[in-house]
C-alpha positions as a Markdown table, in Angstrom:
| # | Residue | x | y | z |
|---|---|---|---|---|
| 1 | Unk | 0.0 | 0.0 | 0.0 |
| 2 | Unk | 2.4 | 2.7 | 1.3 |
| 3 | Unk | 5.2 | 1.5 | -0.9 |
| 4 | Unk | 3.0 | 2.0 | -3.9 |
| 5 | Unk | 2.4 | 5.6 | -2.9 |
| 6 | Unk | 6.1 | 6.2 | -2.5 |
| 7 | Unk | 6.7 | 4.7 | -5.9 |
| 8 | Unk | 3.9 | 6.9 | -7.4 |
| 9 | Unk | 5.5 | 10.1 | -5.8 |
| 10 | Unk | 8.9 | 9.2 | -7.1 |
| 11 | Unk | 7.4 | 8.3 | -10.4 |
| 12 | Unk | 5.8 | 11.8 | -10.8 |
| 13 | Unk | 9.2 | 13.5 | -10.2 |
| 14 | Unk | 10.8 | 11.1 | -12.6 |
| 15 | Unk | 8.0 | 11.6 | -15.2 |
| 16 | Unk | 8.4 | 15.3 | -14.7 |
| 17 | Unk | 12.2 | 15.1 | -15.4 |
| 18 | Unk | 11.7 | 12.9 | -18.4 |
| 19 | Unk | 9.0 | 15.2 | -19.8 |
| 20 | Unk | 11.4 | 18.2 | -19.3 |
| 21 | Unk | 14.3 | 16.2 | -20.9 |
| 22 | Unk | 12.0 | 15.2 | -23.9 |
| 23 | Unk | 10.7 | 18.7 | -24.2 |
| 24 | Unk | 14.3 | 20.1 | -24.5 |
| 25 | Unk | 15.2 | 17.3 | -27.0 |
| 26 | Unk | 12.1 | 18.0 | -29.0 |
| 27 | Unk | 12.8 | 21.8 | -29.1 |
| 28 | Unk | 16.3 | 21.1 | -30.3 |
| 29 | Unk | 15.1 | 18.6 | -33.0 |
| 30 | Unk | 12.3 | 21.0 | -34.1 |
| 31 | Unk | 14.9 | 23.8 | -34.3 |
| 32 | Unk | 17.2 | 21.7 | -36.4 |
| 33 | Unk | 14.4 | 20.4 | -38.7 |
| 34 | Unk | 13.0 | 24.0 | -39.1 |
| 35 | Unk | 16.5 | 25.4 | -39.9 |
| 36 | Unk | 17.0 | 22.6 | -42.5 |
| 37 | Unk | 13.6 | 23.2 | -44.0 |
| 38 | Unk | 14.1 | 26.9 | -44.0 |
| 39 | Unk | 17.3 | 26.5 | -45.8 |
| 40 | Unk | 15.8 | 24.1 | -48.3 |
| 41 | Unk | 12.7 | 26.4 | -48.8 |
| 42 | Unk | 15.0 | 29.5 | -49.2 |
| 43 | Unk | 17.3 | 27.6 | -51.6 |
| 44 | Unk | 14.6 | 26.3 | -53.8 |
| 45 | Unk | 12.3 | 29.4 | -53.8 |
| 46 | Unk | 15.0 | 32.1 | -54.1 |
| 47 | Unk | 18.6 | 31.1 | -54.4 |
| 48 | Unk | 18.2 | 28.4 | -57.2 |
| 49 | Unk | 16.0 | 30.8 | -59.5 |
| 50 | Unk | 18.4 | 33.7 | -58.8 |
| 51 | Unk | 21.4 | 31.5 | -59.7 |
| 52 | Unk | 19.9 | 30.2 | -62.9 |
| 53 | Unk | 18.8 | 33.7 | -64.0 |
| 54 | Unk | 22.0 | 35.4 | -62.9 |
| 55 | Unk | 24.1 | 33.2 | -65.1 |
| 56 | Unk | 22.0 | 34.2 | -68.1 |
| 57 | Unk | 21.9 | 37.8 | -67.2 |
| 58 | Unk | 25.6 | 38.0 | -66.7 |
| 59 | Unk | 26.3 | 36.3 | -69.9 |
| 60 | Unk | 24.0 | 38.5 | -71.9 |
| 61 | Unk | 25.5 | 41.6 | -70.1 |
| 62 | Unk | 29.1 | 40.7 | -70.8 |
| 63 | Unk | 29.0 | 38.9 | -74.2 |
| 64 | Unk | 26.2 | 40.9 | -75.9 |
| 65 | Unk | 28.2 | 44.1 | -75.8 |
| 66 | Unk | 30.7 | 45.3 | -78.3 |
| 67 | Unk | 34.4 | 45.8 | -77.0 |
| 68 | Unk | 33.9 | 49.6 | -77.0 |
| 69 | Unk | 30.7 | 49.3 | -74.8 |
| 70 | Unk | 32.5 | 46.8 | -72.6 |
| 71 | Unk | 35.6 | 49.0 | -72.2 |
| 72 | Unk | 33.5 | 52.0 | -71.1 |
| 73 | Unk | 32.8 | 50.0 | -67.9 |
| 74 | Unk | 36.5 | 50.2 | -67.0 |
| 75 | Unk | 37.4 | 53.7 | -68.2 |
| 76 | Unk | 37.4 | 56.4 | -65.5 |
| 77 | Unk | 36.4 | 59.8 | -66.7 |
| 78 | Unk | 39.6 | 61.4 | -68.2 |
| 79 | Unk | 41.7 | 58.3 | -67.5 |
| 80 | Unk | 42.3 | 57.6 | -71.3 |
| 81 | Unk | 43.2 | 61.2 | -71.9 |
| 82 | Unk | 45.6 | 61.3 | -69.0 |
| 83 | Unk | 47.2 | 58.0 | -70.1 |
| 84 | Unk | 47.6 | 59.2 | -73.7 |
| 85 | Unk | 49.1 | 62.4 | -72.5 |
| 86 | Unk | 51.6 | 60.6 | -70.4 |
| 87 | Unk | 52.4 | 58.2 | -73.3 |
| 88 | Unk | 53.1 | 61.2 | -75.5 |
| 89 | Unk | 55.2 | 62.9 | -73.0 |
| 90 | Unk | 57.3 | 59.7 | -72.5 |
| 91 | Unk | 57.6 | 59.3 | -76.3 |
| 92 | Unk | 59.1 | 62.8 | -76.5 |
| 93 | Unk | 61.4 | 62.0 | -73.7 |
| 94 | Unk | 62.5 | 58.9 | -75.4 |
| 95 | Unk | 63.2 | 60.8 | -78.5 |
| 96 | Unk | 65.3 | 63.3 | -76.6 |
| 97 | Unk | 67.3 | 60.6 | -74.8 |
| 98 | Unk | 68.0 | 58.9 | -78.1 |
| 99 | Unk | 69.3 | 62.2 | -79.6 |
| 100 | Unk | 71.5 | 62.6 | -76.4 |
| 101 | Unk | 72.8 | 59.0 | -76.9 |
| 102 | Unk | 73.6 | 59.7 | -80.5 |
| 103 | Unk | 75.4 | 62.9 | -79.6 |
| 104 | Unk | 77.2 | 61.2 | -76.8 |
| 105 | Unk | 78.5 | 58.4 | -79.2 |
| 106 | Unk | 79.6 | 61.1 | -81.8 |
| 107 | Unk | 81.5 | 63.0 | -79.1 |
| 108 | Unk | 83.1 | 59.8 | -77.8 |
| 109 | Unk | 84.4 | 59.1 | -81.3 |
| 110 | Unk | 85.8 | 62.6 | -81.7 |
| 111 | Unk | 87.6 | 62.5 | -78.4 |
């Protein structure tokens, strides 16, 4: 009689502990499953279509352009003019240095 009541009381505490433990496990499992499903849902409804369309859009954007149109994406305003001016200045300097070299060779022959 009394031993049964003791078992029942101990059983309630044990059951409560098991329920709390099971509740914690279920919460973790639910979080894990929900996270996996959210990733799968996000992937299938958003990322996959974006990935498929992005490949086409980038291909069209890059390969459907002429070289001149493509190069305008990389040309900063005035950069081409500045580089051309620098190239012309360096070309003039090279010409001047070549003249100096020629004069130096002529002077070295005379001396």
